Structures are given as structure tokens and as C-alpha cells.
C-alpha positions in Angstrom: 17.0 78.7 127.4 16.4 82.1 129.4 17.9 81.0 132.3 21.3 80.2 130.3 21.2 82.8 128.3 19.6 86.0 129.8 19.0 85.3 133.9 22.4 83.9 134.7 24.5 86.5 132.8 22.5 89.1 134.3 22.9 87.7 137.9 26.8 87.1 136.8 27.0 90.8 135.7 25.3 92.1 138.9 27.7 90.0 141.4 30.8 90.8 139.1 29.7 94.6 139.0 29.0 94.6 142.9 32.6 93.1 143.4 34.2 95.8 141.0 32.2 98.7 142.9 33.4 97.3 146.2 36.9 97.2 145.0 36.7 100.4 143.4 35.5 102.1 146.6 38.1 100.4 148.4 40.8 101.6 146.1 39.4 105.2 145.8 39.4 105.5 149.6 43.1 104.2 149.7 44.1 106.5 147.0 42.5 109.4 148.8 44.4 108.4 152.0 47.7 108.1 150.1 47.4 111.5 148.4 46.6 113.2 151.7 49.7 111.3 153.3 51.9 112.4 150.1 50.6 116.0 150.5 51.6 115.9 154.4 54.8 114.4 153.6 56.0 117.4 151.5 58.7 118.8 153.7 57.8 122.4 154.5 59.5 124.6 152.0 61.8 122.2 150.3 61.8 122.1 146.5 60.1 119.6 144.5 63.1 117.5 143.2 64.4 117.2 146.9 61.2 115.7 148.4 59.8 113.7 145.4 61.3 110.3 146.5 60.0 110.8 150.1 56.8 111.7 149.0 56.5 108.7 146.5 57.5 106.4 149.4 54.8 107.8 152.0 52.0 107.8 149.2 52.9 104.1 148.1 53.0 102.7 152.0 49.5 104.4 152.9 48.1 102.9 149.6 49.4 99.4 150.3 48.3 99.7 154.1 44.6 100.7 153.2 44.5 98.4 149.9 46.5 95.1 150.7 47.8 93.0 148.2 45.6 90.5 146.9 42.5 91.7 148.6 39.4 89.9 146.8 41.6 88.4 144.3 43.2 91.4 143.0 46.8 92.1 141.8 49.3 94.2 143.5 48.2 97.8 142.7 50.0 99.8 140.0 50.8 103.1 141.2 51.8 106.3 139.7 52.6 109.4 141.9 53.2 112.8 140.5 53.8 116.2 142.1 53.4 119.6 140.4 53.8 123.1 141.8 52.4 126.3 140.4 54.2 129.7 140.0 52.5 130.7 143.3 53.9 127.4 145.1 50.7 125.5 145.5 52.0 122.1 145.3 49.7 119.2 144.5 50.4 115.5 144.7 48.3 113.2 142.3 47.9 109.8 142.9 46.8 107.2 140.1 46.1 103.6 140.9 44.8 100.5 139.2 44.5 97.0 139.9 43.1 93.8 137.9 40.1 92.4 139.6 39.0 88.8 138.5 35.7 88.1 137.2 33.9 84.9 138.4 30.4 84.8 136.6 31.5 86.6 133.4 33.9 84.2 132.5 31.1 82.3 130.6 31.4 85.1 128.2 35.4 84.8 128.0 35.9 87.6 130.3 38.5 86.7 132.9 39.4 90.1 134.6 38.8 93.8 134.7 40.7 96.8 135.3 39.9 99.2 138.1 41.4 102.3 138.5 41.2 105.5 140.8 43.0 108.8 141.1 43.3 111.3 144.2 44.5 114.8 144.9 46.0 116.8 147.7 47.2 120.3 147.7 49.4 122.0 150.0 50.8 125.6 150.5 53.1 127.0 153.2 52.8 130.9 153.6 55.7 132.8 154.9 54.6 136.6 155.3 56.5 139.8 156.5 54.4 142.5 157.1 56.3 145.7 156.6 54.6 149.0 158.3 55.4 152.7 157.7 55.2 154.5 161.2 56.6 157.9 160.1 56.0 161.5 161.6 53.6 162.1 158.7 51.2 159.4 160.0 51.4 161.0 163.5 50.5 164.3 162.3 47.8 163.3 160.2 46.2 161.3 163.1 45.8 158.0 161.2 48.4 155.7 163.1 45.7 154.3 165.4 43.5 153.4 162.0 46.4 151.7 160.6 47.2 149.6 163.7 43.3 148.5 163.7 43.4 147.3 160.2 47.0 145.9 160.4 45.3 143.8 163.3 42.5 142.7 161.0 44.8 141.9 158.3 46.9 139.5 160.7 44.0 137.9 162.0 42.6 136.6 158.4 45.6 134.1 158.3 45.7 130.8 160.1 47.7 130.0 163.1 50.0 127.0 162.8 49.6 127.1 158.8 50.8 130.5 158.1 54.1 132.2 159.4 54.0 136.0 159.9 56.5 138.5 161.0 56.5 142.3 161.7 58.9 144.9 160.6 58.0 148.6 161.2 60.1 151.2 159.9 60.9 155.1 160.8 64.1 156.2 159.1 65.4 153.1 160.0 63.5 149.5 160.3 62.8 147.4 163.5 62.0 143.6 163.3 59.3 144.0 166.0 58.1 140.4 165.8 60.1 137.7 164.1 58.3 135.5 161.7 56.5 132.6 163.7 53.6 129.9 163.2 52.2 131.1 166.6 51.3 134.8 165.9 48.0 134.6 167.7 48.7 132.6 170.9 52.5 133.3 171.7 52.9 135.6 174.2 53.1 138.6 173.4 51.0 138.1 170.4 51.3 140.2 166.9 48.0 142.0 167.7 49.1 142.8 171.4 52.6 144.2 169.9 50.9 146.0 167.3 48.7 147.9 169.8 52.2 149.5 171.3 53.0 151.1 167.9 53.4 155.0 167.8 54.3 157.0 164.9 57.4 159.4 164.3 60.4 160.2 162.3 61.5 159.8 158.7 60.5 157.0 155.9 63.4 154.5 155.4 61.8 152.1 152.8 64.8 150.5 151.3 66.4 149.2 154.6 62.6 148.0 155.5 62.4 145.8 152.5 65.8 144.6 152.8 65.1 143.5 156.2 62.2 141.7 155.3 64.1 140.0 152.5 66.6 138.8 154.7 63.9 137.2 157.0 62.4 135.5 154.3 65.9 134.0 153.4 66.5 133.1 157.3 63.3 131.3 157.3 64.6 129.2 154.2 61.8 127.6 152.7 62.2 127.9 149.2 59.3 125.6 148.3 56.7 128.2 150.3 54.9 131.2 149.2 57.2 134.0 150.4 55.5 137.4 150.7 56.3 140.8 151.7 53.4 143.2 152.5 54.6 146.8 152.4 52.7 149.6 153.5 53.3 153.5 153.5 51.9 156.9 153.4 54.7 158.7 151.6 58.0 158.6 149.5 61.4 157.3 150.7 63.2 160.5 152.2 65.9 158.6 154.2 69.2 157.6 152.6 71.3 154.9 154.9 75.0 154.7 154.3 77.8 152.9 156.2 79.5 156.2 156.1 79.4 159.7 154.8 81.8 161.8 153.2 83.1 165.0 155.3 82.7 168.4 153.7 86.4 169.1 153.3 85.9 172.3 151.1 83.9 175.7 151.2 81.2 176.1 148.7 77.7 177.4 147.8 74.8 175.6 148.8 71.5 176.0 150.2 71.8 177.3 153.8 70.4 176.0 157.2 68.7 178.8 158.5 66.9 179.6 155.1 66.9 176.2 153.0 65.5 178.2 149.9 68.5 180.4 149.6 71.9 179.5 148.4 74.8 180.8 150.7 78.6 180.6 151.1 79.0 177.5 153.2 82.5 176.9 155.2 84.4 173.3 155.3 83.0 171.3 158.0 84.4 171.8 161.8 84.2 168.2 162.2 87.5 167.0 163.7 90.3 166.4 161.1 89.8 162.5 161.7 88.1 160.5 160.5 87.9 161.8 157.0 84.5 160.2 156.6 81.6 160.8 159.1 80.0 157.9 160.7 77.5 156.0 159.4 73.7 156.4 160.0 71.0 157.9 157.8 70.1 161.5 156.6 67.0 162.7 155.2 64.3 165.2 155.0 62.6 167.0 157.8 60.6 169.5 155.6 57.6 168.2 153.4 58.2 171.1 151.1 59.8 169.9 147.9 62.2 170.2 146.3 63.8 172.7 149.0 63.5 172.3 152.6 65.5 171.3 155.6 67.3 168.2 155.7 68.9 166.7 158.7 71.2 163.8 160.4 73.1 162.0 161.1 70.6 159.4 162.8 71.5 155.8 163.6 70.7 152.8 161.4 69.6 150.9 164.4 65.9 150.3 164.4 63.7 151.8 167.0 61.1 149.7 169.2 57.5 150.0 168.3 56.6 151.8 171.6 59.5 154.3 170.8 59.4 157.7 169.0 63.1 158.5 169.4 65.7 158.4 166.5 69.2 158.7 167.8 71.4 161.3 166.7 75.0 159.6 165.8 77.6 162.3 166.7 80.9 163.1 166.0 83.8 165.3 167.5 83.7 169.0 166.5 80.9 168.3 163.9 78.2 171.1 163.7 75.3 168.8 163.4 76.0 167.3 167.1 74.1 170.6 168.3 71.2 170.5 165.6 70.5 167.8 163.1 69.4 170.4 160.6 73.2 171.5 160.6 74.1 168.1 158.6 74.5 169.6 155.3 77.3 171.8 156.7 79.2 168.8 157.6 78.3 166.1 155.0 79.6 166.7 151.6 77.4 164.7 149.2 75.5 161.3 149.4 77.8 158.2 149.0 77.1 156.1 145.6 76.2 153.1 147.4 74.1 152.9 150.6 74.5 150.7 153.9 73.7 147.5 152.0 75.8 148.1 148.6 72.8 149.2 146.7 73.3 151.9 143.9 72.1 155.4 144.6 71.9 155.3 140.5 68.4 154.5 139.3 65.4 155.2 137.0 65.3 158.7 138.6 68.0 161.3 137.3 69.9 162.4 140.5 70.0 165.7 141.7 73.8 167.0 141.7 75.8 169.9 142.5 76.3 172.5 139.5 79.9 172.7 137.8 80.6 175.7 139.8 80.5 173.8 143.0 83.7 171.9 144.1 81.6 168.6 144.5 80.1 169.0 140.8 78.1 166.2 139.7 77.8 164.5 143.3 74.3 164.1 144.5 73.1 166.9 146.7 72.6 166.8 150.4 71.1 170.2 150.7 67.6 169.6 149.0 64.4 167.6 150.1 64.1 166.5 146.4 67.6 164.8 146.4 66.7 162.8 149.3 63.5 161.9 147.6 65.1 160.6 144.6 68.1 158.9 146.3 65.1 157.0 148.3 63.2 156.0 145.4 66.2 154.5 143.5 67.6 152.7 146.2 64.1 151.3 147.1 63.4 150.4 143.2 66.6 148.6 143.2 66.4 146.4 146.1 63.1 145.5 144.8 64.2 144.4 141.8 66.7 142.4 143.5 64.1 140.7 145.9 61.9 139.9 142.9 64.8 138.2 140.9 65.5 135.9 143.6 64.8 132.5 141.6 65.2 130.4 145.1 62.5 131.9 147.4 60.8 133.8 144.4 59.3 136.5 147.0 56.2 138.2 146.1 55.7 142.0 147.1 52.3 143.5 147.8 52.1 147.2 148.4 49.6 149.5 150.2 49.6 153.2 149.7 47.8 155.6 152.0 47.0 159.1 150.4 45.8 162.4 152.1 48.3 162.3 154.9 50.8 164.7 153.2 49.4 167.2 150.4 53.0 168.3 149.4 54.5 164.9 149.2 51.6 162.4 147.9 52.1 158.7 147.2 54.1 158.1 143.8 51.6 155.5 142.1 54.2 154.6 139.3 56.8 153.8 142.2 54.8 151.8 144.1 53.6 149.5 141.2 57.2 149.3 140.1 58.3 147.9 143.4 55.3 145.5 143.7 55.6 144.4 139.8 52.2 145.4 139.5 50.9 144.2 136.0 50.3 148.1 135.4 53.7 149.0 136.0 55.9 150.5 133.1 58.6 148.2 134.0 56.3 144.8 134.5 58.1 141.6 134.2 56.1 138.5 133.7 59.1 136.6 134.2 59.2 137.7 137.9 56.2 137.1 140.7 53.4 139.3 140.2 52.5 141.6 142.8 49.8 144.0 143.5 49.6 147.8 144.5 46.5 148.9 146.0 45.8 152.9 147.0 43.5 154.1 149.8 42.8 157.8 149.0 42.5 158.2 152.7 42.2 156.4 156.0 38.7 155.6 155.7 39.5 153.5 152.8 42.5 151.7 154.1 40.7 148.8 155.3 39.5 148.1 151.8 43.0 148.1 150.7 44.3 145.7 153.3 41.3 143.4 152.6 42.0 143.5 148.9 45.8 142.4 149.6 44.6 139.6 152.2 42.0 138.3 149.7 44.6 138.0 147.0 47.2 136.0 149.3 44.4 133.6 150.8 43.1 132.9 147.3 46.5 131.8 146.3 47.1 130.0 149.5 44.1 127.9 149.1 
């Protein structure tokens, strides 16, 4: 009786259980391989709907190759493939498969088959990162340029060649693409580290054109499914205003003088040649670090300066006073134009500093005060950052690092930096856009911690 009622069922259960365990192990191995294959098949940067079919096909092919139909008498696997993406572009392939396995000895109890299931997952993240570094003159005066370079190199080396794509933009008054984004940023000749080693600091702070250039590099890569990042570093506030051209001063007025920028003086109309009516394009900005009054200058070229150069090129025009001295710009340029070189509005969250009603250029943005250039620079940078973050195709994330201690008269504006990065502390924080992060380093000694904080945040999201 025990042989028929206890021993045989126990032996049958052990044999059938062993077969089921073997099938389960085989199926799990096949599912894991299929999930990895599906993750690898996700075409770099494409959106999920456009690659679901190919991912499903690759997953099914790997599963069938590793778990042949009819193996140990099982039915063909029933397969479900799903692909999900987080807000930060982590794409996860989930594969679920099940088969019907025949039972042998357990049939004496009326059980003919059992369902065996397995699940596997694999994640993939593509990172495109544009590193945007301020190398303005204040960095040179404070002697912190080498420190910034060393910390930037350490930051770059935290990323994985072949997996992460990195590019480099540095800016003075105008930006320069110093290292086009590439997957081989460590072994390509020259490497990004080598290029960074040639960096010198000088000139103005043209934040808006630098951010806009970084954004256009992201778009040129054209990977909407990737984690697209801009890391923006600066030690001060924007103080350059780039424009396609500047209105010539055709009327005499009273404005702050060149010799003494703190005193209002009668100023004649421009000595520039009768034509053109508009002066050439370029950027104008502050020279003095004293606010709100001080020296302003221009017109300088909007063409970027290579990493190892410190020369901002003056764009001259026949007969203009600024040809002989950039400080004379305020004698030739009437006012700041309403749109910058990229078509972004000078109007923004900060009220413009305009000429008074007694001036023939009343209500137009001034060119003869440092504070006017700061306000214009902040407004256009804030406007362009908002446009970048609103891109629903590439969903860029902006991280910002601010270095203090270099300019006592012109410290970092934390609120401005929080705004452009959409930091959760920002007064205009928008939870419908990618949440960035702003980190402040009070001095050069704490700059490494700031870079490390941003790197940790990015690498955490990239896993």
C-alpha cells in the first residue's frame, strides 16, 4: 500500500519536479539572454514607439534560439515584451515567457501538465553631455583658471568612453566649440583632457550664446531617446550682449561718458560713416566690475576664440570712435536692440534699464551702464534656458555650477542659476520639465565638491 500510495507519488513528484526545475532554469536563461538582446537592440537615441517592433523581434529570436520549441516536450513559449522609459530616459526591456511542461508520474493524480514561467529585465541609458565652461577674465584675475581645468578633467574622467558621448564648449564674450561631442573623448587624439590643458582665461561672459550652442549640439546629435545634458559652469553673471547688428547713434544726447563713466555728459551723434545705418554685428559688454556704473565696450566678434587664445577681436566700422578704443562704443551705439543674435528677446524677468524721457532714445535699453548689460545678459540667458528645457523631443537637463570668491563686486546670483537649471528651489520651478540642479562653490577649494556633486547626480541617473 505504501509503495502505491506514498513511495511512487513521492518518486514521481521528485522526477517531475526535477524536470520542471530544469525547464525553469533553461527558460530563465533564455529569457535573460532575450532581455539583454532586446536592450542592445534599442537603437541609440530613438524614441520608444519607433523601436518597439525591432526590440520585440530581437527578443523573440534570442528566446527561441536559447529555448527551442518542443524542448523536453514543452509547448512553444508564450512571450510578452514590454519597453518602458523613465523621465530621465532609462529604458527597460521586460521579457516574460511561459511554457506548458508535461507531467509524467503525476498523471496518476490526474495532473497532465504544469505552467513554467520566467521573467527577465535589462536597462539601457545613452548619455550625451555638453560641458560648457566660463573662461572669462575674472577667472584669470582670481587665479582660479588652473583649478577649474583640473576639476573639469576629473569630471570628464568619471564618464565611460564608448558609452557616454561628451563635448566641450568654452566661452568668453562669444562661445567656441572646442571639442565636438564624441564617444571617444578619452582616446581620440587629442583627448578632451589634452584640450582642456591648453585653456586660458580672458574676456567677457557671454552665457546665452554658449548655452544656445550647447543646445544646438544636442539637437545635431539627434538622439531623442538619450539622456541629453548640459553642464554649465560660471563664476559670475552674464555681461555680454550679442546682436546681428547695433543701431547707430544718430542723435546727440546726454549719457554717461567714456573718460568718466560715472558722470553724465553731452554726447554728439556717432562719427561712424553715413552708411550703414546699423553698425556691424557682434557683442558689447561690460569692462569694469563696478556696478551699476562703469566702463562698457565693444563691438567684438561673435566668432568664438580657441581654447589657447585670449584675444577678443574688435569688429571695426569706417569712421567709428570705437575703432581706436573699445570703450568708445557708447559714443557710436544708440541702444541695445530688442532681439539678440539668435532672435531671443531682451525683455524678461528683470526690468530693463532704459534711457529717461528727456533722452531722444527714451525707453530704449541703455548701452552706457554696466547694470544694463547685466540685466540684458540675464534676461536673454533666462529666456534661452526656458526654451531649451521646454524641448519635448530632446528633453535636455541643465545642471549649473557657480563659483564664488572671484568678483566681490559681481557675485554669483543664486536665484538666476536656479532659474536656468530648473532647480527645485527655483522660484519658477516647473515640474513638467526636466529637473536640473544648481551647486554653489563659495571658493575654488570647494569647486571639486561641486563638480563631484553634479557628476554623482548624472551617473546615478545613467545607471
